[in-house]
PyMOL commands that place a pseudoatom at each C-alpha (Angstrom):
pseudoatom trace, name=CA, resn=UNK, resi=1, chain=A, elem=C, hetatm=0, pos=[-0.244, -0.005, 0.771]
pseudoatom trace, name=CA, resn=UNK, resi=2, chain=A, elem=C, hetatm=0, pos=[1.308, 3.658, -0.711]
pseudoatom trace, name=CA, resn=UNK, resi=3, chain=A, elem=C, hetatm=0, pos=[-0.894, 6.886, -0.290]
pseudoatom trace, name=CA, resn=UNK, resi=4, chain=A, elem=C, hetatm=0, pos=[0.493, 9.798, 0.063]
pseudoatom trace, name=CA, resn=UNK, resi=5, chain=A, elem=C, hetatm=0, pos=[-1.330, 12.229, 3.009]
pseudoatom trace, name=CA, resn=UNK, resi=6, chain=A, elem=C, hetatm=0, pos=[-1.158, 16.092, 2.552]
pseudoatom trace, name=CA, resn=UNK, resi=7, chain=A, elem=C, hetatm=0, pos=[-3.683, 17.290, 4.128]
pseudoatom trace, name=CA, resn=UNK, resi=8, chain=A, elem=C, hetatm=0, pos=[-3.988, 17.643, 8.297]
pseudoatom trace, name=CA, resn=UNK, resi=9, chain=A, elem=C, hetatm=0, pos=[-8.140, 16.560, 8.389]
pseudoatom trace, name=CA, resn=UNK, resi=10, chain=A, elem=C, hetatm=0, pos=[-7.226, 12.829, 6.322]
pseudoatom trace, name=CA, resn=UNK, resi=11, chain=A, elem=C, hetatm=0, pos=[-3.519, 12.359, 7.806]
pseudoatom trace, name=CA, resn=UNK, resi=12, chain=A, elem=C, hetatm=0, pos=[-5.861, 11.235, 11.737]
pseudoatom trace, name=CA, resn=UNK, resi=13, chain=A, elem=C, hetatm=0, pos=[-8.619, 9.047, 9.169]
pseudoatom trace, name=CA, resn=UNK, resi=14, chain=A, elem=C, hetatm=0, pos=[-6.190, 7.266, 7.105]
pseudoatom trace, name=CA, resn=UNK, resi=15, chain=A, elem=C, hetatm=0, pos=[-4.343, 6.399, 9.969]
pseudoatom trace, name=CA, resn=UNK, resi=16, chain=A, elem=C, hetatm=0, pos=[-6.839, 4.829, 11.699]
pseudoatom trace, name=CA, resn=UNK, resi=17, chain=A, elem=C, hetatm=0, pos=[-9.066, 2.953, 9.060]
pseudoatom trace, name=CA, resn=UNK, resi=18, chain=A, elem=C, hetatm=0, pos=[-4.293, 1.564, 8.551]
pseudoatom trace, name=CA, resn=UNK, resi=19, chain=A, elem=C, hetatm=0, pos=[-4.809, 0.068, 12.008]
pseudoatom trace, name=CA, resn=UNK, resi=20, chain=A, elem=C, hetatm=0, pos=[-8.337, -0.940, 11.338]
pseudoatom trace, name=CA, resn=UNK, resi=21, chain=A, elem=C, hetatm=0, pos=[-7.775, -3.101, 8.211]
pseudoatom trace, name=CA, resn=UNK, resi=22, chain=A, elem=C, hetatm=0, pos=[-3.301, -4.082, 9.637]
pseudoatom trace, name=CA, resn=UNK, resi=23, chain=A, elem=C, hetatm=0, pos=[-3.567, -7.484, 10.842]
pseudoatom trace, name=CA, resn=UNK, resi=24, chain=A, elem=C, hetatm=0, pos=[-2.442, -8.344, 14.206]
pseudoatom trace, name=CA, resn=UNK, resi=25, chain=A, elem=C, hetatm=0, pos=[1.530, -8.400, 14.711]
pseudoatom trace, name=CA, resn=UNK, resi=26, chain=A, elem=C, hetatm=0, pos=[1.385, -6.162, 11.158]
pseudoatom trace, name=CA, resn=UNK, resi=27, chain=A, elem=C, hetatm=0, pos=[3.655, -3.105, 11.264]
pseudoatom trace, name=CA, resn=UNK, resi=28, chain=A, elem=C, hetatm=0, pos=[3.362, 0.150, 9.754]
pseudoatom trace, name=CA, resn=UNK, resi=29, chain=A, elem=C, hetatm=0, pos=[6.746, 1.483, 8.030]
pseudoatom trace, name=CA, resn=UNK, resi=30, chain=A, elem=C, hetatm=0, pos=[6.086, 5.864, 7.734]
pseudoatom trace, name=CA, resn=UNK, resi=31, chain=A, elem=C, hetatm=0, pos=[8.575, 7.102, 5.359]
pseudoatom trace, name=CA, resn=UNK, resi=32, chain=A, elem=C, hetatm=0, pos=[8.046, 10.959, 4.929]
pseudoatom trace, name=CA, resn=UNK, resi=33, chain=A, elem=C, hetatm=0, pos=[11.558, 12.551, 2.595]
pseudoatom trace, name=CA, resn=UNK, resi=34, chain=A, elem=C, hetatm=0, pos=[12.223, 15.157, 3.457]
pseudoatom trace, name=CA, resn=UNK, resi=35, chain=A, elem=C, hetatm=0, pos=[10.486, 16.097, 6.911]
pseudoatom trace, name=CA, resn=UNK, resi=36, chain=A, elem=C, hetatm=0, pos=[9.923, 19.673, 8.581]
pseudoatom trace, name=CA, resn=UNK, resi=37, chain=A, elem=C, hetatm=0, pos=[12.966, 18.800, 11.177]
pseudoatom trace, name=CA, resn=UNK, resi=38, chain=A, elem=C, hetatm=0, pos=[15.300, 17.701, 8.498]
pseudoatom trace, name=CA, resn=UNK, resi=39, chain=A, elem=C, hetatm=0, pos=[14.627, 21.590, 5.944]
pseudoatom trace, name=CA, resn=UNK, resi=40, chain=A, elem=C, hetatm=0, pos=[14.181, 23.855, 9.775]
pseudoatom trace, name=CA, resn=UNK, resi=41, chain=A, elem=C, hetatm=0, pos=[16.951, 21.657, 11.299]
pseudoatom trace, name=CA, resn=UNK, resi=42, chain=A, elem=C, hetatm=0, pos=[19.440, 19.297, 9.121]
pseudoatom trace, name=CA, resn=UNK, resi=43, chain=A, elem=C, hetatm=0, pos=[19.997, 20.998, 6.121]
pseudoatom trace, name=CA, resn=UNK, resi=44, chain=A, elem=C, hetatm=0, pos=[19.543, 25.151, 7.750]
pseudoatom trace, name=CA, resn=UNK, resi=45, chain=A, elem=C, hetatm=0, pos=[22.991, 23.655, 9.879]
pseudoatom trace, name=CA, resn=UNK, resi=46, chain=A, elem=C, hetatm=0, pos=[24.291, 20.933, 8.071]
pseudoatom trace, name=CA, resn=UNK, resi=47, chain=A, elem=C, hetatm=0, pos=[23.487, 19.733, 4.691]
pseudoatom trace, name=CA, resn=UNK, resi=48, chain=A, elem=C, hetatm=0, pos=[23.814, 24.083, 2.924]
pseudoatom trace, name=CA, resn=UNK, resi=49, chain=A, elem=C, hetatm=0, pos=[27.170, 24.051, 4.995]
pseudoatom trace, name=CA, resn=UNK, resi=50, chain=A, elem=C, hetatm=0, pos=[28.636, 20.724, 3.835]
pseudoatom trace, name=CA, resn=UNK, resi=51, chain=A, elem=C, hetatm=0, pos=[27.616, 22.274, 0.448]
pseudoatom trace, name=CA, resn=UNK, resi=52, chain=A, elem=C, hetatm=0, pos=[29.723, 25.239, 1.555]
pseudoatom trace, name=CA, resn=UNK, resi=53, chain=A, elem=C, hetatm=0, pos=[32.763, 23.536, 1.759]
pseudoatom trace, name=CA, resn=UNK, resi=54, chain=A, elem=C, hetatm=0, pos=[32.270, 20.616, -1.076]
pseudoatom trace, name=CA, resn=UNK, resi=55, chain=A, elem=C, hetatm=0, pos=[31.777, 23.394, -3.381]
pseudoatom trace, name=CA, resn=UNK, resi=56, chain=A, elem=C, hetatm=0, pos=[34.724, 24.817, -2.032]
pseudoatom trace, name=CA, resn=UNK, resi=57, chain=A, elem=C, hetatm=0, pos=[37.233, 22.338, -1.513]
pseudoatom trace, name=CA, resn=UNK, resi=58, chain=A, elem=C, hetatm=0, pos=[36.044, 20.049, -5.181]
pseudoatom trace, name=CA, resn=UNK, resi=59, chain=A, elem=C, hetatm=0, pos=[32.967, 21.456, -7.140]
pseudoatom trace, name=CA, resn=UNK, resi=60, chain=A, elem=C, hetatm=0, pos=[34.312, 24.709, -8.047]
pseudoatom trace, name=CA, resn=UNK, resi=61, chain=A, elem=C, hetatm=0, pos=[38.198, 23.129, -8.450]
pseudoatom trace, name=CA, resn=UNK, resi=62, chain=A, elem=C, hetatm=0, pos=[36.743, 19.799, -10.911]
pseudoatom trace, name=CA, resn=UNK, resi=63, chain=A, elem=C, hetatm=0, pos=[33.933, 21.872, -12.759]
pseudoatom trace, name=CA, resn=UNK, resi=64, chain=A, elem=C, hetatm=0, pos=[34.675, 25.311, -12.178]
pseudoatom trace, name=CA, resn=UNK, resi=65, chain=A, elem=C, hetatm=0, pos=[30.936, 26.237, -11.696]
pseudoatom trace, name=CA, resn=UNK, resi=66, chain=A, elem=C, hetatm=0, pos=[29.632, 26.442, -7.838]
pseudoatom trace, name=CA, resn=UNK, resi=67, chain=A, elem=C, hetatm=0, pos=[26.557, 23.465, -6.195]
pseudoatom trace, name=CA, resn=UNK, resi=68, chain=A, elem=C, hetatm=0, pos=[23.587, 25.124, -4.590]
pseudoatom trace, name=CA, resn=UNK, resi=69, chain=A, elem=C, hetatm=0, pos=[23.117, 25.645, -1.318]
pseudoatom trace, name=CA, resn=UNK, resi=70, chain=A, elem=C, hetatm=0, pos=[20.370, 28.101, -0.900]
pseudoatom trace, name=CA, resn=UNK, resi=71, chain=A, elem=C, hetatm=0, pos=[18.745, 28.686, 2.138]
pseudoatom trace, name=CA, resn=UNK, resi=72, chain=A, elem=C, hetatm=0, pos=[16.152, 26.269, 1.260]
pseudoatom trace, name=CA, resn=UNK, resi=73, chain=A, elem=C, hetatm=0, pos=[16.482, 23.536, -1.195]
pseudoatom trace, name=CA, resn=UNK, resi=74, chain=A, elem=C, hetatm=0, pos=[12.619, 23.703, -0.935]
pseudoatom trace, name=CA, resn=UNK, resi=75, chain=A, elem=C, hetatm=0, pos=[11.259, 24.794, -4.707]
pseudoatom trace, name=CA, resn=UNK, resi=76, chain=A, elem=C, hetatm=0, pos=[8.371, 27.595, -4.755]
pseudoatom trace, name=CA, resn=UNK, resi=77, chain=A, elem=C, hetatm=0, pos=[6.299, 24.837, -6.697]
pseudoatom trace, name=CA, resn=UNK, resi=78, chain=A, elem=C, hetatm=0, pos=[7.519, 21.914, -3.146]
pseudoatom trace, name=CA, resn=UNK, resi=79, chain=A, elem=C, hetatm=0, pos=[5.590, 25.029, -1.197]
pseudoatom trace, name=CA, resn=UNK, resi=80, chain=A, elem=C, hetatm=0, pos=[2.005, 24.460, -2.555]
pseudoatom trace, name=CA, resn=UNK, resi=81, chain=A, elem=C, hetatm=0, pos=[2.260, 21.172, -2.737]
pseudoatom trace, name=CA, resn=UNK, resi=82, chain=A, elem=C, hetatm=0, pos=[3.067, 20.360, 0.672]
pseudoatom trace, name=CA, resn=UNK, resi=83, chain=A, elem=C, hetatm=0, pos=[1.423, 21.268, 2.775]
pseudoatom trace, name=CA, resn=UNK, resi=84, chain=A, elem=C, hetatm=0, pos=[1.316, 18.880, 6.066]
pseudoatom trace, name=CA, resn=UNK, resi=85, chain=A, elem=C, hetatm=0, pos=[5.392, 18.687, 6.486]
pseudoatom trace, name=CA, resn=UNK, resi=86, chain=A, elem=C, hetatm=0, pos=[5.019, 16.659, 10.088]
pseudoatom trace, name=CA, resn=UNK, resi=87, chain=A, elem=C, hetatm=0, pos=[8.153, 16.437, 12.703]
pseudoatom trace, name=CA, resn=UNK, resi=88, chain=A, elem=C, hetatm=0, pos=[8.378, 13.506, 14.314]
pseudoatom trace, name=CA, resn=UNK, resi=89, chain=A, elem=C, hetatm=0, pos=[6.662, 14.890, 17.380]
pseudoatom trace, name=CA, resn=UNK, resi=90, chain=A, elem=C, hetatm=0, pos=[4.023, 16.007, 15.524]
pseudoatom trace, name=CA, resn=UNK, resi=91, chain=A, elem=C, hetatm=0, pos=[3.466, 12.326, 13.304]
pseudoatom trace, name=CA, resn=UNK, resi=92, chain=A, elem=C, hetatm=0, pos=[3.745, 10.605, 16.926]
pseudoatom trace, name=CA, resn=UNK, resi=93, chain=A, elem=C, hetatm=0, pos=[0.982, 12.747, 17.914]
pseudoatom trace, name=CA, resn=UNK, resi=94, chain=A, elem=C, hetatm=0, pos=[-1.689, 12.255, 15.085]
pseudoatom trace, name=CA, resn=UNK, resi=95, chain=A, elem=C, hetatm=0, pos=[-0.719, 8.424, 15.366]
pseudoatom trace, name=CA, resn=UNK, resi=96, chain=A, elem=C, hetatm=0, pos=[-1.854, 8.668, 19.255]
pseudoatom trace, name=CA, resn=UNK, resi=97, chain=A, elem=C, hetatm=0, pos=[-4.738, 10.688, 17.519]
pseudoatom trace, name=CA, resn=UNK, resi=98, chain=A, elem=C, hetatm=0, pos=[-5.777, 7.720, 15.383]
pseudoatom trace, name=CA, resn=UNK, resi=99, chain=A, elem=C, hetatm=0, pos=[-4.941, 4.596, 17.921]
pseudoatom trace, name=CA, resn=UNK, resi=100, chain=A, elem=C, hetatm=0, pos=[-2.167, 3.199, 15.948]
pseudoatom trace, name=CA, resn=UNK, resi=101, chain=A, elem=C, hetatm=0, pos=[0.751, 3.816, 17.691]
pseudoatom trace, name=CA, resn=UNK, resi=102, chain=A, elem=C, hetatm=0, pos=[1.320, 1.492, 20.405]
pseudoatom trace, name=CA, resn=UNK, resi=103, chain=A, elem=C, hetatm=0, pos=[4.586, 2.028, 22.619]
for i in range(1, 103): cmd.bond("trace and resi %d" % i, "trace and resi %d" % (i + 1))
show_as sticks, trace
zoom trace
């Protein structure tokens, strides 16, 4: 099963339905890429500066051009389409609301 959920209103409902149809002992695997935490923290404080260093030390010398490492890796269309970006905390909260999270 593959599902993309962009609307906050449908997320809890969909997670509850997945819980209902999942066989006992079954597992739900959730992949959020990129997720909001990475965009706000990982990219801002790690990836952007790693790309800067890589560009200066390797890319510009080898290819005579710069790597792109702007402040925000998302395009305008990404920002319009991805309206329900999750953090680990918000995803856990939605899983708990739906009854799909059992720790």
